[in-house]
Each structure stands twice: as structure tokens, then as C-alpha cells.
mmCIF file of the N, C-alpha and C atoms, coordinates in Angstrom:
data_MODEL
# 
_entry.id   MODEL 
# 
loop_
_atom_site.group_PDB 
_atom_site.id 
_atom_site.type_symbol 
_atom_site.label_atom_id 
_atom_site.label_alt_id 
_atom_site.label_comp_id 
_atom_site.label_asym_id 
_atom_site.label_entity_id 
_atom_site.label_seq_id 
_atom_site.pdbx_PDB_ins_code 
_atom_site.Cartn_x 
_atom_site.Cartn_y 
_atom_site.Cartn_z 
_atom_site.occupancy 
_atom_site.B_iso_or_equiv 
_atom_site.pdbx_formal_charge 
_atom_site.auth_seq_id 
_atom_site.auth_comp_id 
_atom_site.auth_asym_id 
_atom_site.auth_atom_id 
_atom_site.pdbx_PDB_model_num 
ATOM 1   N N  . MET A 1 1  ? -4.718  200.109 -21.795 1.00 0.00 ? 1  MET A N  1 
ATOM 2   C CA . MET A 1 1  ? -3.862  200.260 -22.968 1.00 0.00 ? 1  MET A CA 1 
ATOM 3   C C  . MET A 1 1  ? -2.882  200.614 -22.958 1.00 0.00 ? 1  MET A C  1 
ATOM 4   N N  . THR A 1 2  ? -1.981  199.323 -23.528 1.00 0.00 ? 2  THR A N  1 
ATOM 5   C CA . THR A 1 2  ? -0.303  199.889 -23.648 1.00 0.00 ? 2  THR A CA 1 
ATOM 6   C C  . THR A 1 2  ? 0.049   200.880 -24.346 1.00 0.00 ? 2  THR A C  1 
ATOM 7   N N  . SER A 1 3  ? 1.202   201.399 -24.082 1.00 0.00 ? 3  SER A N  1 
ATOM 8   C CA . SER A 1 3  ? 1.699   202.641 -25.009 1.00 0.00 ? 3  SER A CA 1 
ATOM 9   C C  . SER A 1 3  ? 1.743   202.316 -26.466 1.00 0.00 ? 3  SER A C  1 
ATOM 10  N N  . GLN A 1 4  ? 2.102   200.955 -27.040 1.00 0.00 ? 4  GLN A N  1 
ATOM 11  C CA . GLN A 1 4  ? 1.798   200.531 -28.348 1.00 0.00 ? 4  GLN A CA 1 
ATOM 12  C C  . GLN A 1 4  ? 0.400   200.460 -28.848 1.00 0.00 ? 4  GLN A C  1 
ATOM 13  N N  . THR A 1 5  ? -0.270  200.182 -28.080 1.00 0.00 ? 5  THR A N  1 
ATOM 14  C CA . THR A 1 5  ? -2.096  199.699 -28.400 1.00 0.00 ? 5  THR A CA 1 
ATOM 15  C C  . THR A 1 5  ? -2.333  201.525 -28.695 1.00 0.00 ? 5  THR A C  1 
ATOM 16  N N  . LEU A 1 6  ? -2.243  202.465 -27.787 1.00 0.00 ? 6  LEU A N  1 
ATOM 17  C CA . LEU A 1 6  ? -2.548  203.509 -27.967 1.00 0.00 ? 6  LEU A CA 1 
ATOM 18  C C  . LEU A 1 6  ? -2.044  204.265 -28.781 1.00 0.00 ? 6  LEU A C  1 
ATOM 19  N N  . ARG A 1 7  ? -0.592  204.030 -29.493 1.00 0.00 ? 7  ARG A N  1 
ATOM 20  C CA . ARG A 1 7  ? -0.105  204.797 -30.654 1.00 0.00 ? 7  ARG A CA 1 
ATOM 21  C C  . ARG A 1 7  ? -0.859  204.161 -31.953 1.00 0.00 ? 7  ARG A C  1 
ATOM 22  N N  . SER A 1 8  ? -0.969  202.720 -31.849 1.00 0.00 ? 8  SER A N  1 
ATOM 23  C CA . SER A 1 8  ? -1.713  201.958 -32.710 1.00 0.00 ? 8  SER A CA 1 
ATOM 24  C C  . SER A 1 8  ? -3.101  202.591 -33.265 1.00 0.00 ? 8  SER A C  1 
ATOM 25  N N  . ALA A 1 9  ? -3.557  202.897 -32.493 1.00 0.00 ? 9  ALA A N  1 
ATOM 26  C CA . ALA A 1 9  ? -5.136  203.451 -32.218 1.00 0.00 ? 9  ALA A CA 1 
ATOM 27  C C  . ALA A 1 9  ? -5.084  204.418 -33.033 1.00 0.00 ? 9  ALA A C  1 
ATOM 28  N N  . VAL A 1 10 ? -4.095  205.749 -32.259 1.00 0.00 ? 10 VAL A N  1 
ATOM 29  C CA . VAL A 1 10 ? -4.523  207.182 -32.689 1.00 0.00 ? 10 VAL A CA 1 
ATOM 30  C C  . VAL A 1 10 ? -3.691  207.034 -34.262 1.00 0.00 ? 10 VAL A C  1 
ATOM 31  N N  . ALA A 1 11 ? -3.042  206.163 -34.650 1.00 0.00 ? 11 ALA A N  1 
ATOM 32  C CA . ALA A 1 11 ? -2.187  205.955 -36.015 1.00 0.00 ? 11 ALA A CA 1 
ATOM 33  C C  . ALA A 1 11 ? -4.002  205.934 -36.923 1.00 0.00 ? 11 ALA A C  1 
ATOM 34  N N  . SER A 1 12 ? -4.697  204.864 -36.445 1.00 0.00 ? 12 SER A N  1 
ATOM 35  C CA . SER A 1 12 ? -5.509  204.255 -36.906 1.00 0.00 ? 12 SER A CA 1 
ATOM 36  C C  . SER A 1 12 ? -6.845  205.269 -37.433 1.00 0.00 ? 12 SER A C  1 
ATOM 37  N N  . ILE A 1 13 ? -6.835  206.083 -36.154 1.00 0.00 ? 13 ILE A N  1 
ATOM 38  C CA . ILE A 1 13 ? -7.936  207.046 -36.083 1.00 0.00 ? 13 ILE A CA 1 
ATOM 39  C C  . ILE A 1 13 ? -7.602  208.147 -37.158 1.00 0.00 ? 13 ILE A C  1 
ATOM 40  N N  . ALA A 1 14 ? -6.135  208.513 -36.977 1.00 0.00 ? 14 ALA A N  1 
ATOM 41  C CA . ALA A 1 14 ? -5.802  209.511 -37.973 1.00 0.00 ? 14 ALA A CA 1 
ATOM 42  C C  . ALA A 1 14 ? -5.717  209.110 -39.520 1.00 0.00 ? 14 ALA A C  1 
ATOM 43  N N  . ALA A 1 15 ? -5.631  207.492 -39.799 1.00 0.00 ? 15 ALA A N  1 
ATOM 44  C CA . ALA A 1 15 ? -5.969  207.654 -41.034 1.00 0.00 ? 15 ALA A CA 1 
ATOM 45  C C  . ALA A 1 15 ? -7.061  207.440 -41.766 1.00 0.00 ? 15 ALA A C  1 
ATOM 46  N N  . ASP A 1 16 ? -8.143  206.865 -41.045 1.00 0.00 ? 16 ASP A N  1 
ATOM 47  C CA . ASP A 1 16 ? -9.250  206.874 -41.106 1.00 0.00 ? 16 ASP A CA 1 
ATOM 48  C C  . ASP A 1 16 ? -10.394 208.112 -41.170 1.00 0.00 ? 16 ASP A C  1 
ATOM 49  N N  . THR A 1 17 ? -9.968  209.112 -40.302 1.00 0.00 ? 17 THR A N  1 
ATOM 50  C CA . THR A 1 17 ? -10.405 210.241 -40.485 1.00 0.00 ? 17 THR A CA 1 
ATOM 51  C C  . THR A 1 17 ? -9.821  211.211 -41.462 1.00 0.00 ? 17 THR A C  1 
ATOM 52  N N  . SER A 1 18 ? -8.445  210.984 -41.911 1.00 0.00 ? 18 SER A N  1 
ATOM 53  C CA . SER A 1 18 ? -8.104  211.586 -42.920 1.00 0.00 ? 18 SER A CA 1 
ATOM 54  C C  . SER A 1 18 ? -8.709  211.253 -44.425 1.00 0.00 ? 18 SER A C  1 
ATOM 55  N N  . ALA A 1 19 ? -8.828  209.886 -44.310 1.00 0.00 ? 19 ALA A N  1 
ATOM 56  C CA . ALA A 1 19 ? -9.396  209.380 -45.638 1.00 0.00 ? 19 ALA A CA 1 
ATOM 57  C C  . ALA A 1 19 ? -10.861 209.639 -45.814 1.00 0.00 ? 19 ALA A C  1 
ATOM 58  N N  . ALA A 1 20 ? -11.690 209.781 -44.634 1.00 0.00 ? 20 ALA A N  1 
ATOM 59  C CA . ALA A 1 20 ? -12.642 210.284 -44.500 1.00 0.00 ? 20 ALA A CA 1 
ATOM 60  C C  . ALA A 1 20 ? -13.110 211.528 -45.386 1.00 0.00 ? 20 ALA A C  1 
ATOM 61  N N  . ARG A 1 21 ? -12.255 212.606 -44.497 1.00 0.00 ? 21 ARG A N  1 
ATOM 62  C CA . ARG A 1 21 ? -12.196 213.804 -44.868 1.00 0.00 ? 21 ARG A CA 1 
ATOM 63  C C  . ARG A 1 21 ? -12.011 214.011 -46.411 1.00 0.00 ? 21 ARG A C  1 
ATOM 64  N N  . ALA A 1 22 ? -10.905 213.609 -46.704 1.00 0.00 ? 22 ALA A N  1 
ATOM 65  C CA . ALA A 1 22 ? -10.529 213.319 -48.218 1.00 0.00 ? 22 ALA A CA 1 
ATOM 66  C C  . ALA A 1 22 ? -11.752 213.357 -49.243 1.00 0.00 ? 22 ALA A C  1 
ATOM 67  N N  . ALA A 1 23 ? -12.520 212.598 -48.937 1.00 0.00 ? 23 ALA A N  1 
ATOM 68  C CA . ALA A 1 23 ? -13.871 212.019 -49.520 1.00 0.00 ? 23 ALA A CA 1 
ATOM 69  C C  . ALA A 1 23 ? -14.560 213.371 -49.380 1.00 0.00 ? 23 ALA A C  1 
ATOM 70  N N  . LEU A 1 24 ? -14.742 213.509 -48.467 1.00 0.00 ? 24 LEU A N  1 
ATOM 71  C CA . LEU A 1 24 ? -15.810 214.777 -47.991 1.00 0.00 ? 24 LEU A CA 1 
ATOM 72  C C  . LEU A 1 24 ? -15.650 215.992 -48.916 1.00 0.00 ? 24 LEU A C  1 
ATOM 73  N N  . ASP A 1 25 ? -13.883 216.304 -48.995 1.00 0.00 ? 25 ASP A N  1 
ATOM 74  C CA . ASP A 1 25 ? -13.473 217.456 -49.621 1.00 0.00 ? 25 ASP A CA 1 
ATOM 75  C C  . ASP A 1 25 ? -13.489 217.321 -51.161 1.00 0.00 ? 25 ASP A C  1 
ATOM 76  N N  . ARG A 1 26 ? -13.503 215.931 -51.678 1.00 0.00 ? 26 ARG A N  1 
ATOM 77  C CA . ARG A 1 26 ? -13.769 215.698 -52.709 1.00 0.00 ? 26 ARG A CA 1 
ATOM 78  C C  . ARG A 1 26 ? -15.178 216.349 -53.541 1.00 0.00 ? 26 ARG A C  1 
ATOM 79  N N  . CYS A 1 27 ? -16.279 215.991 -52.547 1.00 0.00 ? 27 CYS A N  1 
ATOM 80  C CA . CYS A 1 27 ? -17.494 216.283 -52.802 1.00 0.00 ? 27 CYS A CA 1 
ATOM 81  C C  . CYS A 1 27 ? -18.063 217.599 -52.291 1.00 0.00 ? 27 CYS A C  1 
ATOM 82  N N  . ALA A 1 28 ? -17.131 218.547 -51.627 1.00 0.00 ? 28 ALA A N  1 
ATOM 83  C CA . ALA A 1 28 ? -17.503 219.605 -51.613 1.00 0.00 ? 28 ALA A CA 1 
ATOM 84  C C  . ALA A 1 28 ? -17.909 220.638 -52.722 1.00 0.00 ? 28 ALA A C  1 
ATOM 85  N N  . GLY A 1 29 ? -19.201 221.222 -52.421 1.00 0.00 ? 29 GLY A N  1 
ATOM 86  C CA . GLY A 1 29 ? -19.565 221.885 -53.954 1.00 0.00 ? 29 GLY A CA 1 
ATOM 87  C C  . GLY A 1 29 ? -20.311 221.674 -54.640 1.00 0.00 ? 29 GLY A C  1 
ATOM 88  N N  . ARG A 1 30 ? -20.594 220.113 -54.343 1.00 0.00 ? 30 ARG A N  1 
ATOM 89  C CA . ARG A 1 30 ? -21.003 219.630 -55.782 1.00 0.00 ? 30 ARG A CA 1 
ATOM 90  C C  . ARG A 1 30 ? -22.577 219.239 -55.331 1.00 0.00 ? 30 ARG A C  1 
ATOM 91  N N  . THR A 1 31 ? -23.211 218.968 -56.348 1.00 0.00 ? 31 THR A N  1 
ATOM 92  C CA . THR A 1 31 ? -24.577 218.525 -56.134 1.00 0.00 ? 31 THR A CA 1 
ATOM 93  C C  . THR A 1 31 ? -24.671 217.208 -56.152 1.00 0.00 ? 31 THR A C  1 
ATOM 94  N N  . LEU A 1 32 ? -25.124 216.591 -55.064 1.00 0.00 ? 32 LEU A N  1 
ATOM 95  C CA . LEU A 1 32 ? -25.495 214.979 -54.974 1.00 0.00 ? 32 LEU A CA 1 
ATOM 96  C C  . LEU A 1 32 ? -26.689 214.571 -54.833 1.00 0.00 ? 32 LEU A C  1 
ATOM 97  N N  . GLN A 1 33 ? -26.886 213.276 -55.246 1.00 0.00 ? 33 GLN A N  1 
ATOM 98  C CA . GLN A 1 33 ? -27.988 212.487 -55.328 1.00 0.00 ? 33 GLN A CA 1 
ATOM 99  C C  . GLN A 1 33 ? -28.273 212.248 -54.159 1.00 0.00 ? 33 GLN A C  1 
ATOM 100 N N  . PRO A 1 34 ? -29.441 212.491 -54.012 1.00 0.00 ? 34 PRO A N  1 
ATOM 101 C CA . PRO A 1 34 ? -30.033 212.197 -52.141 1.00 0.00 ? 34 PRO A CA 1 
ATOM 102 C C  . PRO A 1 34 ? -29.442 211.037 -51.749 1.00 0.00 ? 34 PRO A C  1 
ATOM 103 N N  . ASP A 1 35 ? -29.169 210.000 -52.291 1.00 0.00 ? 35 ASP A N  1 
ATOM 104 C CA . ASP A 1 35 ? -28.731 208.556 -51.322 1.00 0.00 ? 35 ASP A CA 1 
ATOM 105 C C  . ASP A 1 35 ? -27.084 209.302 -50.779 1.00 0.00 ? 35 ASP A C  1 
ATOM 106 N N  . GLN A 1 36 ? -26.300 210.281 -52.003 1.00 0.00 ? 36 GLN A N  1 
ATOM 107 C CA . GLN A 1 36 ? -25.065 210.301 -51.461 1.00 0.00 ? 36 GLN A CA 1 
ATOM 108 C C  . GLN A 1 36 ? -24.725 211.613 -50.726 1.00 0.00 ? 36 GLN A C  1 
ATOM 109 N N  . ASP A 1 37 ? -26.146 212.267 -50.522 1.00 0.00 ? 37 ASP A N  1 
ATOM 110 C CA . ASP A 1 37 ? -26.492 213.390 -49.922 1.00 0.00 ? 37 ASP A CA 1 
ATOM 111 C C  . ASP A 1 37 ? -26.606 212.803 -48.537 1.00 0.00 ? 37 ASP A C  1 
ATOM 112 N N  . GLY A 1 38 ? -27.281 212.001 -48.107 1.00 0.00 ? 38 GLY A N  1 
ATOM 113 C CA . GLY A 1 38 ? -27.616 211.615 -46.956 1.00 0.00 ? 38 GLY A CA 1 
ATOM 114 C C  . GLY A 1 38 ? -25.738 210.782 -46.458 1.00 0.00 ? 38 GLY A C  1 
ATOM 115 N N  . VAL A 1 39 ? -25.303 209.947 -47.006 1.00 0.00 ? 39 VAL A N  1 
ATOM 116 C CA . VAL A 1 39 ? -23.670 209.152 -47.044 1.00 0.00 ? 39 VAL A CA 1 
ATOM 117 C C  . VAL A 1 39 ? -22.978 210.639 -46.295 1.00 0.00 ? 39 VAL A C  1 
ATOM 118 N N  . ARG A 1 40 ? -22.757 211.616 -47.343 1.00 0.00 ? 40 ARG A N  1 
ATOM 119 C CA . ARG A 1 40 ? -22.421 212.724 -46.712 1.00 0.00 ? 40 ARG A CA 1 
ATOM 120 C C  . ARG A 1 40 ? -22.557 213.454 -45.463 1.00 0.00 ? 40 ARG A C  1 
ATOM 121 N N  . ASP A 1 41 ? -23.499 213.704 -45.364 1.00 0.00 ? 41 ASP A N  1 
ATOM 122 C CA . ASP A 1 41 ? -24.666 214.014 -43.675 1.00 0.00 ? 41 ASP A CA 1 
ATOM 123 C C  . ASP A 1 41 ? -23.921 212.805 -42.857 1.00 0.00 ? 41 ASP A C  1 
ATOM 124 N N  . ALA A 1 42 ? -24.145 211.734 -42.718 1.00 0.00 ? 42 ALA A N  1 
ATOM 125 C CA . ALA A 1 42 ? -24.017 210.816 -41.892 1.00 0.00 ? 42 ALA A CA 1 
ATOM 126 C C  . ALA A 1 42 ? -22.377 210.729 -41.738 1.00 0.00 ? 42 ALA A C  1 
ATOM 127 N N  . THR A 1 43 ? -21.750 210.686 -42.801 1.00 0.00 ? 43 THR A N  1 
ATOM 128 C CA . THR A 1 43 ? -19.723 210.799 -42.716 1.00 0.00 ? 43 THR A CA 1 
ATOM 129 C C  . THR A 1 43 ? -19.762 211.837 -41.465 1.00 0.00 ? 43 THR A C  1 
ATOM 130 N N  . THR A 1 44 ? -20.115 213.063 -41.930 1.00 0.00 ? 44 THR A N  1 
ATOM 131 C CA . THR A 1 44 ? -19.915 214.310 -41.382 1.00 0.00 ? 44 THR A CA 1 
ATOM 132 C C  . THR A 1 44 ? -20.278 213.833 -39.827 1.00 0.00 ? 44 THR A C  1 
ATOM 133 N N  . ARG A 1 45 ? -21.296 213.735 -39.435 1.00 0.00 ? 45 ARG A N  1 
ATOM 134 C CA . ARG A 1 45 ? -21.709 213.041 -38.150 1.00 0.00 ? 45 ARG A CA 1 
ATOM 135 C C  . ARG A 1 45 ? -20.605 212.479 -37.562 1.00 0.00 ? 45 ARG A C  1 
ATOM 136 N N  . LEU A 1 46 ? -20.278 210.758 -38.201 1.00 0.00 ? 46 LEU A N  1 
ATOM 137 C CA . LEU A 1 46 ? -19.495 210.623 -37.906 1.00 0.00 ? 46 LEU A CA 1 
ATOM 138 C C  . LEU A 1 46 ? -18.370 211.005 -37.072 1.00 0.00 ? 46 LEU A C  1 
ATOM 139 N N  . LEU A 1 47 ? -17.788 212.100 -37.979 1.00 0.00 ? 47 LEU A N  1 
ATOM 140 C CA . LEU A 1 47 ? -16.332 212.612 -37.743 1.00 0.00 ? 47 LEU A CA 1 
ATOM 141 C C  . LEU A 1 47 ? -16.817 213.610 -36.504 1.00 0.00 ? 47 LEU A C  1 
ATOM 142 N N  . ALA A 1 48 ? -17.750 213.985 -36.339 1.00 0.00 ? 48 ALA A N  1 
ATOM 143 C CA . ALA A 1 48 ? -18.072 214.805 -34.971 1.00 0.00 ? 48 ALA A CA 1 
ATOM 144 C C  . ALA A 1 48 ? -18.197 214.068 -33.684 1.00 0.00 ? 48 ALA A C  1 
ATOM 145 N N  . GLU A 1 49 ? -18.301 212.713 -34.070 1.00 0.00 ? 49 GLU A N  1 
ATOM 146 C CA . GLU A 1 49 ? -18.357 212.046 -32.860 1.00 0.00 ? 49 GLU A CA 1 
ATOM 147 C C  . GLU A 1 49 ? -17.328 211.538 -32.632 1.00 0.00 ? 49 GLU A C  1 
ATOM 148 N N  . VAL A 1 50 ? -16.297 211.280 -33.595 1.00 0.00 ? 50 VAL A N  1 
ATOM 149 C CA . VAL A 1 50 ? -15.106 210.911 -33.293 1.00 0.00 ? 50 VAL A CA 1 
ATOM 150 C C  . VAL A 1 50 ? -14.487 212.013 -32.549 1.00 0.00 ? 50 VAL A C  1 
ATOM 151 N N  . HIS A 1 51 ? -14.604 213.140 -32.975 1.00 0.00 ? 51 HIS A N  1 
ATOM 152 C CA . HIS A 1 51 ? -14.168 214.173 -32.171 1.00 0.00 ? 51 HIS A CA 1 
ATOM 153 C C  . HIS A 1 51 ? -14.313 214.086 -30.528 1.00 0.00 ? 51 HIS A C  1 
ATOM 154 N N  . ASP A 1 52 ? -15.829 214.145 -30.445 1.00 0.00 ? 52 ASP A N  1 
ATOM 155 C CA . ASP A 1 52 ? -16.300 213.982 -29.329 1.00 0.00 ? 52 ASP A CA 1 
ATOM 156 C C  . ASP A 1 52 ? -15.824 212.766 -28.142 1.00 0.00 ? 52 ASP A C  1 
ATOM 157 N N  . ALA A 1 53 ? -15.540 211.223 -29.123 1.00 0.00 ? 53 ALA A N  1 
ATOM 158 C CA . ALA A 1 53 ? -14.805 210.648 -27.983 1.00 0.00 ? 53 ALA A CA 1 
ATOM 159 C C  . ALA A 1 53 ? -13.124 210.805 -27.550 1.00 0.00 ? 53 ALA A C  1 
ATOM 160 N N  . LEU A 1 54 ? -12.742 211.419 -28.608 1.00 0.00 ? 54 LEU A N  1 
ATOM 161 C CA . LEU A 1 54 ? -11.539 211.703 -28.324 1.00 0.00 ? 54 LEU A CA 1 
ATOM 162 C C  . LEU A 1 54 ? -11.411 213.097 -27.395 1.00 0.00 ? 54 LEU A C  1 
ATOM 163 N N  . ALA A 1 55 ? -12.287 213.932 -27.252 1.00 0.00 ? 55 ALA A N  1 
ATOM 164 C CA . ALA A 1 55 ? -12.290 214.671 -25.967 1.00 0.00 ? 55 ALA A CA 1 
ATOM 165 C C  . ALA A 1 55 ? -12.915 214.074 -24.511 1.00 0.00 ? 55 ALA A C  1 
ATOM 166 N N  . VAL A 1 56 ? -13.076 213.078 -24.693 1.00 0.00 ? 56 VAL A N  1 
ATOM 167 C CA . VAL A 1 56 ? -13.142 212.394 -23.356 1.00 0.00 ? 56 VAL A CA 1 
ATOM 168 C C  . VAL A 1 56 ? -12.495 211.247 -23.325 1.00 0.00 ? 56 VAL A C  1 
ATOM 169 N N  . ILE A 1 57 ? -11.088 211.421 -23.865 1.00 0.00 ? 57 ILE A N  1 
ATOM 170 C CA . ILE A 1 57 ? -10.146 210.166 -24.340 1.00 0.00 ? 57 ILE A CA 1 
ATOM 171 C C  . ILE A 1 57 ? -10.507 208.710 -24.581 1.00 0.00 ? 57 ILE A C  1 
ATOM 172 N N  . ASP A 1 58 ? -11.851 208.842 -24.832 1.00 0.00 ? 58 ASP A N  1 
ATOM 173 C CA . ASP A 1 58 ? -12.614 207.391 -25.554 1.00 0.00 ? 58 ASP A CA 1 
ATOM 174 C C  . ASP A 1 58 ? -12.065 206.798 -26.602 1.00 0.00 ? 58 ASP A C  1 
ATOM 175 N N  . PHE A 1 59 ? -10.785 206.189 -26.912 1.00 0.00 ? 59 PHE A N  1 
ATOM 176 C CA . PHE A 1 59 ? -10.088 206.035 -28.016 1.00 0.00 ? 59 PHE A CA 1 
ATOM 177 C C  . PHE A 1 59 ? -10.637 204.655 -28.819 1.00 0.00 ? 59 PHE A C  1 
ATOM 178 N N  . ALA A 1 60 ? -11.160 203.935 -27.749 1.00 0.00 ? 60 ALA A N  1 
ATOM 179 C CA . ALA A 1 60 ? -11.628 202.604 -28.768 1.00 0.00 ? 60 ALA A CA 1 
ATOM 180 C C  . ALA A 1 60 ? -12.959 202.721 -29.506 1.00 0.00 ? 60 ALA A C  1 
ATOM 181 N N  . ARG A 1 61 ? -14.006 203.720 -28.837 1.00 0.00 ? 61 ARG A N  1 
ATOM 182 C CA . ARG A 1 61 ? -14.967 204.400 -29.504 1.00 0.00 ? 61 ARG A CA 1 
ATOM 183 C C  . ARG A 1 61 ? -14.667 205.212 -30.554 1.00 0.00 ? 61 ARG A C  1 
ATOM 184 N N  . ALA A 1 62 ? -13.593 206.254 -30.336 1.00 0.00 ? 62 ALA A N  1 
ATOM 185 C CA . ALA A 1 62 ? -13.167 206.965 -31.714 1.00 0.00 ? 62 ALA A CA 1 
ATOM 186 C C  . ALA A 1 62 ? -12.377 206.192 -32.491 1.00 0.00 ? 62 ALA A C  1 
ATOM 187 N N  . GLN A 1 63 ? -11.980 205.000 -32.156 1.00 0.00 ? 63 GLN A N  1 
ATOM 188 C CA . GLN A 1 63 ? -11.398 203.924 -33.383 1.00 0.00 ? 63 GLN A CA 1 
ATOM 189 C C  . GLN A 1 63 ? -12.447 203.335 -34.224 1.00 0.00 ? 63 GLN A C  1 
ATOM 190 N N  . SER A 1 64 ? -13.490 203.171 -33.516 1.00 0.00 ? 64 SER A N  1 
ATOM 191 C CA . SER A 1 64 ? -14.570 202.744 -34.215 1.00 0.00 ? 64 SER A CA 1 
ATOM 192 C C  . SER A 1 64 ? -15.322 203.244 -35.430 1.00 0.00 ? 64 SER A C  1 
ATOM 193 N N  . LEU A 1 65 ? -15.444 204.319 -34.762 1.00 0.00 ? 65 LEU A N  1 
ATOM 194 C CA . LEU A 1 65 ? -16.316 205.248 -35.185 1.00 0.00 ? 65 LEU A CA 1 
ATOM 195 C C  . LEU A 1 65 ? -15.448 205.937 -36.572 1.00 0.00 ? 65 LEU A C  1 
ATOM 196 N N  . ALA A 1 66 ? -14.295 206.213 -36.694 1.00 0.00 ? 66 ALA A N  1 
ATOM 197 C CA . ALA A 1 66 ? -13.179 206.501 -37.447 1.00 0.00 ? 66 ALA A CA 1 
ATOM 198 C C  . ALA A 1 66 ? -13.382 205.580 -38.643 1.00 0.00 ? 66 ALA A C  1 
ATOM 199 N N  . ARG A 1 67 ? -13.320 204.399 -38.250 1.00 0.00 ? 67 ARG A N  1 
ATOM 200 C CA . ARG A 1 67 ? -13.407 203.374 -38.919 1.00 0.00 ? 67 ARG A CA 1 
ATOM 201 C C  . ARG A 1 67 ? -14.651 203.336 -39.933 1.00 0.00 ? 67 ARG A C  1 
ATOM 202 N N  . GLN A 1 68 ? -16.052 203.794 -39.287 1.00 0.00 ? 68 GLN A N  1 
ATOM 203 C CA . GLN A 1 68 ? -17.179 203.394 -39.729 1.00 0.00 ? 68 GLN A CA 1 
ATOM 204 C C  . GLN A 1 68 ? -17.133 204.994 -40.980 1.00 0.00 ? 68 GLN A C  1 
ATOM 205 N N  . ALA A 1 69 ? -16.580 206.210 -40.367 1.00 0.00 ? 69 ALA A N  1 
ATOM 206 C CA . ALA A 1 69 ? -16.417 207.096 -41.085 1.00 0.00 ? 69 ALA A CA 1 
ATOM 207 C C  . ALA A 1 69 ? -15.902 206.885 -42.731 1.00 0.00 ? 69 ALA A C  1 
ATOM 208 N N  . ARG A 1 70 ? -14.776 206.535 -42.433 1.00 0.00 ? 70 ARG A N  1 
ATOM 209 C CA . ARG A 1 70 ? -13.881 205.756 -43.712 1.00 0.00 ? 70 ARG A CA 1 
ATOM 210 C C  . ARG A 1 70 ? -15.187 204.512 -44.612 1.00 0.00 ? 70 ARG A C  1 
ATOM 211 N N  . GLN A 1 71 ? -15.400 203.741 -43.835 1.00 0.00 ? 71 GLN A N  1 
ATOM 212 C CA . GLN A 1 71 ? -16.086 202.845 -44.750 1.00 0.00 ? 71 GLN A CA 1 
ATOM 213 C C  . GLN A 1 71 ? -17.156 203.806 -45.509 1.00 0.00 ? 71 GLN A C  1 
ATOM 214 N N  . LEU A 1 72 ? -18.122 204.359 -44.712 1.00 0.00 ? 72 LEU A N  1 
ATOM 215 C CA . LEU A 1 72 ? -19.040 204.984 -45.525 1.00 0.00 ? 72 LEU A CA 1 
ATOM 216 C C  . LEU A 1 72 ? -18.792 205.881 -46.545 1.00 0.00 ? 72 LEU A C  1 
ATOM 217 N N  . SER A 1 73 ? -17.718 206.516 -46.381 1.00 0.00 ? 73 SER A N  1 
ATOM 218 C CA . SER A 1 73 ? -17.315 207.502 -47.462 1.00 0.00 ? 73 SER A CA 1 
ATOM 219 C C  . SER A 1 73 ? -16.938 207.092 -48.292 1.00 0.00 ? 73 SER A C  1 
ATOM 220 N N  . ALA A 1 74 ? -16.375 205.732 -48.590 1.00 0.00 ? 74 ALA A N  1 
ATOM 221 C CA . ALA A 1 74 ? -15.570 205.043 -49.489 1.00 0.00 ? 74 ALA A CA 1 
ATOM 222 C C  . ALA A 1 74 ? -16.822 205.111 -50.679 1.00 0.00 ? 74 ALA A C  1 
ATOM 223 N N  . SER A 1 75 ? -18.144 204.924 -50.098 1.00 0.00 ? 75 SER A N  1 
ATOM 224 C CA . SER A 1 75 ? -19.297 204.693 -50.975 1.00 0.00 ? 75 SER A CA 1 
ATOM 225 C C  . SER A 1 75 ? -19.166 206.482 -51.931 1.00 0.00 ? 75 SER A C  1 
ATOM 226 N N  . LEU A 1 76 ? -18.794 207.282 -51.543 1.00 0.00 ? 76 LEU A N  1 
ATOM 227 C CA . LEU A 1 76 ? -19.096 208.738 -52.325 1.00 0.00 ? 76 LEU A CA 1 
ATOM 228 C C  . LEU A 1 76 ? -18.108 208.532 -53.253 1.00 0.00 ? 76 LEU A C  1 
ATOM 229 N N  . ASP A 1 77 ? -18.944 209.099 -54.330 1.00 0.00 ? 77 ASP A N  1 
ATOM 230 C CA . ASP A 1 77 ? -18.544 208.703 -55.723 1.00 0.00 ? 77 ASP A CA 1 
ATOM 231 C C  . ASP A 1 77 ? -18.279 210.314 -56.167 1.00 0.00 ? 77 ASP A C  1 
ATOM 232 N N  . CYS A 1 78 ? -17.338 211.011 -55.815 1.00 0.00 ? 78 CYS A N  1 
ATOM 233 C CA . CYS A 1 78 ? -17.241 212.408 -56.406 1.00 0.00 ? 78 CYS A CA 1 
ATOM 234 C C  . CYS A 1 78 ? -15.992 213.092 -56.971 1.00 0.00 ? 78 CYS A C  1 
ATOM 235 N N  . ARG A 1 79 ? -15.611 212.470 -57.848 1.00 0.00 ? 79 ARG A N  1 
ATOM 236 C CA . ARG A 1 79 ? -14.196 212.641 -58.799 1.00 0.00 ? 79 ARG A CA 1 
ATOM 237 C C  . ARG A 1 79 ? -14.217 213.982 -59.804 1.00 0.00 ? 79 ARG A C  1 
# 
């Protein structure tokens, strides 16, 4: 991975995880419908997997997982 590719991957991971965490924060302390509860739990698991992937310096996997977490969390409607 070139340094530019690495910087791009890290920026993407940061943006996607921040968006997913923001969606989770909006839902914190709220009672959710069962399907939304599952989405919240799955998003939380994906973010933990991102952390694990980063711990072993697997940026490609972390980037993919972070993207999945962002996409999944986008369906949370906790405004």
C-alpha cells in the first residue's frame, strides 16, 4: 500500500466510523423497534471488528467493515 493509498484508507475509515458512531449516539437511550435494535447491535459489532482489524494493521478489512457499519447505521432513524 502506498503512503497516499494508506492516507486515503485511514481517512475513509475515520469518516465511516464517525458517521456510524454518530448514528449510534442519536439512538442512545432510546427504545427501538426490534429490527432497529438488531441494526444497532450489528453496527456496534462491525465497529468492534474495525477496531480489531486496525489492531492487526489490516487496513483493507477495516475500511470494508467501516463502510458496512456506516451503510447499516444509515437505516437507523433516531432523531
